[in-house]
C-alpha positions, -999 to 999 in steps of 0.1 A, spaced: 64 46 435 64 27 402 42 38 373 19 12 358 24 7 321 -7 10 299 -17 -26 288 -25 -16 252 9 -1 249 25 -33 262 4 -53 237 16 -30 208 52 -35 218 47 -73 220 31 -73 186 59 -52 171 84 -76 185 66 -106 170 66 -90 136 103 -83 135 113 -115 117 85 -111 92 95 -75 85 131 -86 81 122 -109 53 102 -81 36 130 -55 40 157 -78 27 138 -89 -4 160 -92 -35 136 -73 -57 149 -40 -44 183 -45 -60 171 -65 -90 156 -35 -108 185 -24 -130 170 -14 -163 142 7 -177 124 -25 -188 126 -40 -154 113 -7 -139 84 -8 -163 76 -44 -153 77 -35 -116 54 -6 -120 29 -25 -141 23 -48 -111 28 -23 -83 2 1 -96 -25 -23 -84 -12 -20 -49 -10 18 -53 -47 17 -62 -60 -7 -35 -42 12 -8 -70 38 -11 -97 12 -3 -80 5 30 -78 42 38 -114 48 27 -126 19 48 -110 33 79 -123 68 70 -158 52 70 -152 37 104 -137 67 122 -153 97 104 -188 104 93 -193 100 55 -230 97 55 -259 122 59 -271 134 83 -236 140 98 -229 127 133 -199 136 153 -173 109 160 -157 105 195 -121 109 186 -113 140 165 -76 132 164 -82 99 146 -106 116 123 -80 142 115 -54 116 109 -75 97 84 -88 128 67 -52 140 64 -41 107 47 -71 109 23 -62 145 15 -26 136 8 -34 105 -12 -64 116 -31 -55 152 -39 -19 160 -30 -5 194 -38 30 179 -36 41 205 -11 33 234 -34 6 249 -13 -14 254 -45 -46 233 -47 -47 239 -85 -17 215 -88 -33 187 -67 -31 152 -80 -39 118 -65 -10 95 -59 -27 70 -82 -27 95 -110 9 105 -102 20 69 -105 2 64 -138 19 95 -152 52 80 -139 44 48 -158 37 67 -190 69 87 -186 90 56 -189 68 37 -213 52 12 -189 20 -4 -200 -10 13 -183 -37 -6 -203 -44 -33 -176 -49 -9 -147 -69 16 -168 -91 -12 -181 -98 -23 -146 -105 12 -133 -127 18 -164 -148 -12 -156 -153 0 -120 -163 35 -132 -189 19 -154 -204 1 -124 -190 -33 -127 -185 -52 -95 -148 -52 -85 -145 -90 -85 -159 -92 -120 -136 -63 -132 -106 -80 -117 -115 -114 -133 -120 -98 -167 -87 -78 -164 -68 -110 -155 -84 -129 -184 -77 -101 -210 -41 -95 -199 -31 -130 -190 -2 -128 -215 11 -95 -203 39 -91 -177 14 -92 -147 23 -117 -120 -6 -139 -110 -4 -129 -73 -9 -93 -83 -45 -100 -88 -47 -121 -56 -31 -92 -37 -60 -69 -48 -85 -96 -40 -72 -101 -5 -72 -64 2 -107 -55 -10 -122 -87 6 -106 -76 39 -121 -41 35 -155 -55 29 -156 -82 56 -134 -71 85 -139 -52 117 -121 -19 123 -92 -33 143 -84 -58 116 -84 -32 88 -63 -9 110 -37 -36 115 -35 -43 78 -32 -6 71 -5 1 97 17 -30 95 10 -39 58 13 -3 45 21 27 66 49 11 86 69 -8 58 63 16 29 89 43 38 116 16 43 106 -4 12 105 28 -9 138 40 5 154 7 -7 138 10 -42 147 47 -45 183 40 -35 186 14 -61 171 35 -89 195 63 -81 225 39 -79 215 25 -114 210 61 -126 176 52 -142 155 80 -156 122 80 -139 117 114 -122 80 110 -115 85 76 -99 112 91 -77 89 119 -68 62 94 -58 86 74 -37 101 105 -21 67 118 -12 57 86 6 90 84 24 85 120 36 49 117 47 45 81 58 78 81 76 68 111 98 37 116 119 16 90 101 34 61 117 29 75 152 -8 82 146 -12 48 130 1 32 163 -24 54 182 -51 41 159 -43 4 166 -40 11 203 -74 28 204 -93 1 184 -77 -29 201 -77 -15 236 -75 -42 264 -90 -69 242 -67 -99 239 -88 -112 210 -84 -80 190 -47 -79 196 -45 -116 184 -66 -107 153 -43 -77 147 -12 -100 149 -27 -125 125 -37 -99 99 -4 -81 102 16 -112 95 -6 -121 66 -4 -85 52 34 -86 53 34 -121 38 11 -109 10 36 -81 1 65 -106 1 44 -128 -23 37 -97 -45 74 -89 -47 82 -126 -53 58 -126 -83 73 -94 -98 109 -108 -93 99 -140 -111 85 -120 -140 118 -101 -142 138 -133 -141 117 -149 -168 122 -119 -191 160 -120 -185 160 -157 -192 140 -152 -224 165 -126 -236 195 -149 -230 180 -179 -248 166 -162 -279 
């Protein structure tokens, strides 16, 4: 007697197969092996910090969908998904870095900013942007002002577009769309991308201990149970709906493409700096 395969699992496998060529482009991006100096590391981080920041908006959007963050509290139907998302928020927003001591907790955003300061990367653009948000400015206005103020810095134009696309998706999309962007645009590729970056940093013997700690932490956590639970999340929210799986495919491809464009922009900035050095 044959066992019937669950259609949502079949849909997931089909989607993963469809994404393979797009993922291959991302994983073989030349940026990973192009960071060979401290200056190039600083330039990379000055752009990447914006993706580090906007990751939390994806997580928080999903937390709002699948846990109760309003008063009065109301139970949600799937405690496993609630646990998964709360676990990610805990790890990203207040990570004890494996120490078991809550007094040492730090957000991964703060860890990354400290890593930037450690190697002399410019933190003024991201801190200006965050400062405007903390004062109540709307995110689009804050992003626009940051872009205008730091137009002559080493920030790639698509860095701002990357953030714009992420937050717009969070504000306007249904749960299954955000879940797909989160899984296939972040949780799934991050361990592989960061392994490539970390390997190159160690090969070049670049001094950036806090950046390496940040990368190692994500490789460890995101490469473990999170990817499995992320797949459960997408299966649960898409279910037997062909339309939802089609939506998930479209946003997954777009999310991977956006990361490639982000890396393209950073690499172009690196090349321009190298070219300037040679011609002066």
